C-alpha positions as a printed Julia matrix, in Angstrom:
258×3 Matrix{Float64}:
  56.94  -37.41  -63.15
  53.86  -35.93  -64.88
  52.07  -38.5   -61.58
  54.45  -36.29  -59.15
  53.79  -33.17  -60.46
  49.89  -34.35  -59.83
  50.31  -35.74  -56.52
  52.4   -32.64  -55.3
  49.45  -30.39  -57.11
  46.35  -31.89  -55.44
  48.29  -31.83  -51.95
  49.69  -28.38  -52.26
  45.86  -27.67  -52.84
  44.14  -29.59  -50.09
  46.62  -28.32  -47.8
  45.64  -24.08  -48.95
  42.38  -25.05  -48.79
  42.7   -27.12  -44.95
  44.04  -23.34  -44.59
  41.36  -21.13  -45.38
  38.97  -23.44  -44.19
  40.95  -23.18  -40.63
  41.35  -19.38  -41.37
  37.86  -19.25  -41.57
  35.98  -20.98  -38.94
  39.22  -19.16  -36.3
  37.5   -15.74  -37.54
  33.85  -17.02  -37.61
  34.57  -18.6   -33.83
  35.98  -14.92  -33.28
  33.33  -13.11  -34.58
  31.21  -15.45  -32.69
  32.62  -14.92  -29.54
  32.88  -10.75  -30.05
  29.54  -10.98  -30.79
  28.34  -12.46  -27.11
  30.93  -10.88  -25.09
  29.12   -7.52  -26.53
  25.79   -8.75  -26.22
  26.71   -9.82  -22.56
  28.31   -6.35  -21.93
  24.95   -5.11  -23.43
  22.57   -6.94  -21.43
  24.62   -6.27  -18.03
  24.12   -2.92  -17.83
  20.45   -3.56  -18.94
  20.27   -5.74  -16.1
  22.21   -3.66  -13.82
  19.95   -0.29  -15.11
  16.64   -2.49  -13.83
  14.74    0.41  -11.73
  12.67   -0.35   -8.83
   9.39   -0.45  -10.6
  10.81   -1.91  -13.5
  12.15   -4.5   -11.09
   8.03   -4.9    -9.15
   6.41   -5.36  -12.52
   8.32   -7.83  -13.45
   8.42   -9.73  -10.29
   4.64   -8.54   -9.83
   3.86  -10.3   -13.47
   6.06  -13.18  -12.74
   3.57  -13.59   -9.37
   0.07  -14.1   -11.92
  -2.5   -12.0   -12.16
  -4.79  -13.53  -10.74
  -3.51  -13.58   -6.98
  -1.3   -10.56   -7.73
  -4.49   -8.41   -8.76
  -6.52   -9.21   -5.72
  -3.76   -8.39   -3.77
  -2.91   -4.74   -5.77
  -6.89   -4.11   -5.26
  -6.8    -4.52   -1.75
  -4.02   -1.87   -1.73
  -5.62    0.22   -3.78
  -8.87    0.27   -1.99
  -7.43    0.48    1.55
  -5.04    3.36    0.6
  -8.02    5.24   -0.85
  -9.93    4.91    2.36
  -6.9     5.87    4.42
  -6.7     9.25    2.47
 -10.14    9.91    2.98
 -10.17    9.76    6.76
  -6.73   11.47    7.44
  -8.28   14.37    5.05
 -11.31   13.82    7.01
  -9.8    14.13   10.33
  -7.4    16.32    9.97
 -10.19   18.94    8.7
 -12.55   17.9    11.64
  -8.96   18.62   14.06
 -10.01   21.9    16.24
  -8.04   24.41   18.41
 -10.48   23.25   21.32
  -8.79   25.59   23.24
  -9.44   28.7    20.85
 -13.29   27.25   20.4
 -13.62   26.76   24.77
 -12.23   30.34   25.16
 -14.27   32.21   22.25
 -17.42   30.35   23.86
 -16.74   32.07   27.06
 -16.44   34.97   25.95
 -19.42   34.7    23.94
 -21.46   33.87   26.29
 -20.17   36.38   28.95
 -21.0    38.93   26.32
 -23.94   37.74   23.96
 -25.52   35.56   25.91
 -26.74   31.5    24.43
 -27.49   32.76   20.91
 -23.78   34.4    20.72
 -21.96   30.9    22.29
 -23.86   29.17   19.0
 -22.96   31.68   16.83
 -19.34   31.27   17.34
 -20.2    26.97   17.17
 -22.02   27.43   14.13
 -18.68   29.43   12.12
 -16.62   26.78   13.6
 -15.75   23.76   11.28
 -14.99   20.39   14.02
 -17.11   17.88   15.62
 -16.36   19.92   18.69
 -18.07   23.06   17.61
 -21.06   20.32   16.65
 -21.34   18.99   19.85
 -21.03   22.83   22.05
 -23.86   23.68   19.69
 -25.95   21.16   20.53
 -25.49   21.28   24.25
 -25.97   25.45   24.39
 -29.21   24.48   22.14
 -30.2    22.69   25.09
 -29.87   24.95   27.68
 -33.46   26.05   27.96
 -34.07   22.66   29.48
 -31.79   22.61   31.82
 -28.09   21.23   32.61
 -29.2    17.71   32.88
 -30.97   17.67   29.31
 -27.47   19.93   27.39
 -25.4    17.27   29.04
 -27.37   14.22   27.84
 -27.4    16.14   24.26
 -23.46   16.39   24.41
 -23.13   12.41   25.14
 -25.44   11.87   22.51
 -24.6    13.85   19.73
 -20.7    13.14   21.03
 -21.72    8.95   19.92
 -22.84   10.58   16.36
 -19.52   11.91   15.9
 -17.42    9.17   17.37
 -18.99    6.85   14.8
 -18.51    9.92   11.71
 -14.6     9.62   12.85
 -14.72    5.73   12.7
 -16.91    5.06    9.41
 -15.36    3.31    6.64
 -12.06    2.99    8.88
 -13.25   -1.47    9.56
 -12.59   -1.49    5.46
  -9.21   -0.68    6.03
  -8.4    -3.62    8.73
 -10.06   -6.25    7.07
  -7.39   -5.77    3.72
  -4.84   -5.87    6.38
  -6.34   -9.56    7.46
  -7.26  -10.24    3.31
  -4.06   -9.48    1.57
  -1.65  -11.52    3.3
  -4.41  -14.38    3.21
  -4.73  -13.94   -0.19
  -0.53  -14.5    -0.51
  -0.51  -17.62    1.62
  -3.03  -19.07   -0.3
  -1.37  -18.6    -3.75
   1.42  -19.76   -2.06
  -0.68  -23.51   -1.34
  -1.45  -23.04   -5.06
   1.88  -22.35   -6.26
   2.87  -25.44   -4.55
   0.2   -27.56   -5.57
   1.09  -26.76   -8.85
   4.3   -27.69   -8.42
   3.27  -31.12   -7.17
   1.11  -32.12   -9.84
   4.3   -31.04  -12.39
   6.45  -33.58  -10.73
   3.57  -36.1   -10.2
   3.2   -36.33  -14.4
   6.68  -36.17  -15.01
   7.19  -38.69  -12.59
  10.77  -37.32  -11.19
  12.25  -34.62   -9.08
  13.94  -31.9   -10.72
  14.23  -28.7   -10.11
  13.13  -26.91  -12.91
   9.99  -28.48  -12.93
   9.24  -27.37   -9.26
  10.9   -23.7    -9.19
   8.6   -21.68  -11.06
   5.2   -22.68   -8.78
   7.24  -22.33   -5.77
   8.77  -19.02   -7.26
   5.28  -18.11   -7.85
   4.01  -19.13   -4.11
   6.75  -17.05   -2.17
   6.05  -13.85   -4.57
   2.58  -14.04   -3.82
   3.36  -13.88   -0.02
   5.47  -11.37   -0.47
   3.44   -9.16   -2.21
   0.76   -9.77    0.52
   2.64   -9.16    3.42
   4.16   -5.94    1.98
  -0.52   -4.72    1.26
  -0.59   -5.38    5.1
   2.48   -3.72    6.29
   1.42   -0.22    4.32
  -1.66   -0.2     5.27
  -1.06   -1.26    8.67
   0.99    2.04    8.52
  -2.25    3.63    7.82
  -4.85    1.97    9.54
  -2.16    2.57   12.94
  -2.07    6.56   11.98
  -5.95    6.77   11.73
  -6.36    4.94   15.25
  -3.94    7.33   17.45
  -5.81   10.33   15.39
  -9.25    9.32   15.86
  -8.36    8.64   19.61
  -6.57   11.88   19.42
  -9.99   13.49   19.05
 -12.26   11.72   20.84
  -9.89   12.83   23.71
 -10.4    16.33   23.24
 -14.49   15.6    22.25
 -14.35   14.64   26.18
 -12.29   16.87   27.7
 -14.68   19.81   25.8
 -17.63   18.88   27.01
 -16.67   18.55   30.1
 -15.63   22.32   30.2
 -18.74   23.01   28.21
 -20.36   21.65   31.39
 -18.83   23.84   33.79
 -19.73   26.94   32.01
 -23.2    26.15   31.31
 -23.52   25.6    35.24
 -21.07   28.82   35.65
 -23.44   30.99   33.09
 -26.44   29.71   35.08
 -25.61   30.77   38.18
């Protein structure tokens, strides 16, 4: 009888212990699942709320500091030159019709010296060309025309100053990106050769770096190309105004001589 009670007691203790263990395990599993779900819920909004700048920074770091840094340097230098040129060209823009009318009125009322004073008080390459032409009127119309043509070439060189650097960065940025692509592919194949097996995880990193450098190089080239085209169009507009104004000035000087 005692043996029967002992067996029943041991069986009850084992059953109770198993039930407690099962309950604890279920509780731990539930807690773990809850924590995991909570972490996923916390992570999901963080990933969704990742802004453009954070995403750009993340991709830039993933691309590697070597080539990505050089591509970024091309963008910074190209933008600096482009902004400087845009400011200079906007300051060089002159109301040609107004200036021509003022010079004509000054020639009619006060002569060449009055017209030169008007040019001195006006900014821009057109006013400088007018001044050089007026300053050579004593030597004749031919000398004035030569001075206008020569100084027009000087002013054109000032307008086009440093623009070639922008075109260099436009060509250099995608080439650096393509070089990063080639190096990334070489690294990927080196990993395959070292492992002796074709696994996606081995080549994914190298290919990702290769694609990111290419993308950033193309983006830099596109941005600088837009600024470059604007600058070239602005230079062409100013040069056309200079040529028209030079012809008008020669006509004014011929009429004034008569």
